[in-house]
N, C-alpha and C positions, 0 to 999 in steps of 0.2 A: 588267436592272432595268427596269420597267416607268417608265414616265416619269409622272407625277402629272396630266397631262391624259390620258394613256392610261388612266391609273387610272380616272380622273374620266370617262369617255366608257364604259372599263368597265361602271363603275356608276350611269350614266344609260340604257343598253342595257337594263341586267337590270332596271330599276327602269320602263321602258315595258313590256317583255316582261309583267313581274308584272301592271300596270296593263291594258293590253290583253288578259290570260291570265283576268285576273279579272273584270273587268266590260264584256268587248262582249258584246253577246247571242246566243245562238246560240239551232239550231231545233231542237236531236235531239229524237226523240218519244217520250217517256216508255211508250208501247204497246211499242217495241223494244228489248226484251230476252231474254236466254236464261233461262227458268225453272229450269234445272238448275244453271247456273251460279251465278245469283243464291242460290239455296237451299242448293249446297254452301259458298258464299263468309258467307252467314250466319250458318251451322253453326259454321265457322270464328270470324267474329266472338263467336258468342256463348262459345265453347270459350275463347277469351283471354281475354275479361272474366270470364269462371267462375277462369279460369288466372292473373290478373293478371298477364296478358302483355302490357304496352301496348302495347310499341312493336310487336308484331306485329298487336295490333288497331286501332292507327293506319295503319298500310300496307298489311294486308286493307279495310280501308274506304275509304282511299285509292281501291285496284285495284278495287274496288266500284264506286264512283264515276264514274272514268274509262274503264272498260269495257262497263260497262251501262247506264250514265246519262251518257254524253257530254261529261262535264266534264274542260278541260283539264288539264294538273300544276297549273298553280298553284291553283285553282279547286279542284281536288278535296282539296287539300293546307289550304287554308283550310277548308273544309266541314267536313272533317274536325276539324280544332282546336276549330269553333266545339262538334261534334258533342259530341267530348272534353271545353269548358267545362262544356256544358248537363248532362253523365252527370256530372262533379264537383260539380257544385252541388245536382243531385238524387240523390247520395249523401248530402250533407249535408244534405239534408230542407229545404232552399232552394228552394222552388218557386217563388217569385216571380224569384231571380236564372237561373233555369232557361228560363225563357221568351225572353230576348234573343239568346242564342248560338242554340236553337232557329226562332227569328224569321229570323235572320240565313241558318241552313242553307240553309231552306226559301226564299230570297228568291234565296239561289243557285242551289237550283238550279230554280226559277223561271226564275231570268235563263238557264240552260242550256237550255230546254227548249220546243217547241214549243204542249205542253200548256198551259194557261191555271188557274190553282187560287188560291184565295187564302192567302199563305205565313203573315198573320197566324193564320190558322184551321187553316192545317196543323201550326203550332206548336201548338196549344192543344190542339188533338188529341191529339197525338203524345204532349203530356206526360199529357193524362189518362189514357190505356192505359198510363202505366209507375204513375202513382197506383193504378188500380183493380190493377196487377197487383202492387204493393207489397202491396196491400192484399188480397191472395188470400184469406186467411185466413178471413174474412168476408164476403166478396161473392161471391156466384154468379159463377158462371162465363161464361153467358149477357153480363153486363156489359161481361168483356173482350174477347170474340167483337164483340159494338156496337160500342165505341170502335174495333177493329182495323178494324171494316167500313167506319164512318162516317172515318177516314183516308182509305183508299182514294176511297172516294164523290169527297171534296173534291179528291185530287189528279187522278181519272181523267174528273168528271164524270158520274158514273154512278149510279142507287140505291142504294143502303147492301146493299139487298138480293142485289146482284149480285154483292157479297163475302162473304157467309156461309160457302161452304164453305174458302173464304182463311180465314178469319178461324177459322174453325173449327180448320182444322188446323193454323195457325199458334199456337194457343192451347194444344192437345194436345202442341205440340212444345213450349211452357216450362211444360208441367204435366211431364212427360219429364225434364226439364232440372231443376227445383225439387225434384224426389226423386231425386235422386243423377247423371242423367245415360247416358243409353245412346244415345252420338253416333250410331251406326247409326241408332239409331231416330227421331232428332231430327233428321237428314238426311233419312230416308226422308220424313218429314212435311212439312219445309217446303220440300221440292223439290216436294212433291204440292203445298202452298199456294200457292207463285207458279205453277205450272204451274195451278193453278185461275182465280187473277189472269191471267194471261195468255190466256189465253182465253178471260174474260171480255170483256176491254178490245181484242182483234184481231179481233171480230166486226162 
């Protein structure tokens, strides 16, 4: 049986591990990722979201954040939790409540990265493309492409025009999913989308 003193020591050690894991700055380069893996994982995320498999969605997102964006264990879980909070607020059309968890998500990404970007601006751009996609029935496709490109421009510090191909392929993948979902086609488009982005940021 664990004594009270040992139990408190375990709790304190766990709290210290979580705190360091979440808050210490890291210097992962956001340009260093495998675009094929990112495309495949994003396809899995979309499919889990479509099928309402929340646990699988959460686990796939933490895997993406750890393996491709350099987040340690607890930080990836906190970031995924914030993304889930934002998604739930957005589903209820509570746009103001969507912004704080998105800001926290991008702040955690910023703290994990050597790449400098404005986390508040990235959060606003993320929400912008979510809204445009929701209103796709009366908005032209170029607006969604523009919003997606401007988000990546903020994250990577390059002109939005550099991400036109990435945005076009990702928008097309969304249209395929919205039309019923040919998942092989969606994965192909997303892999091509992230490959295009990777080529741009690796130059």
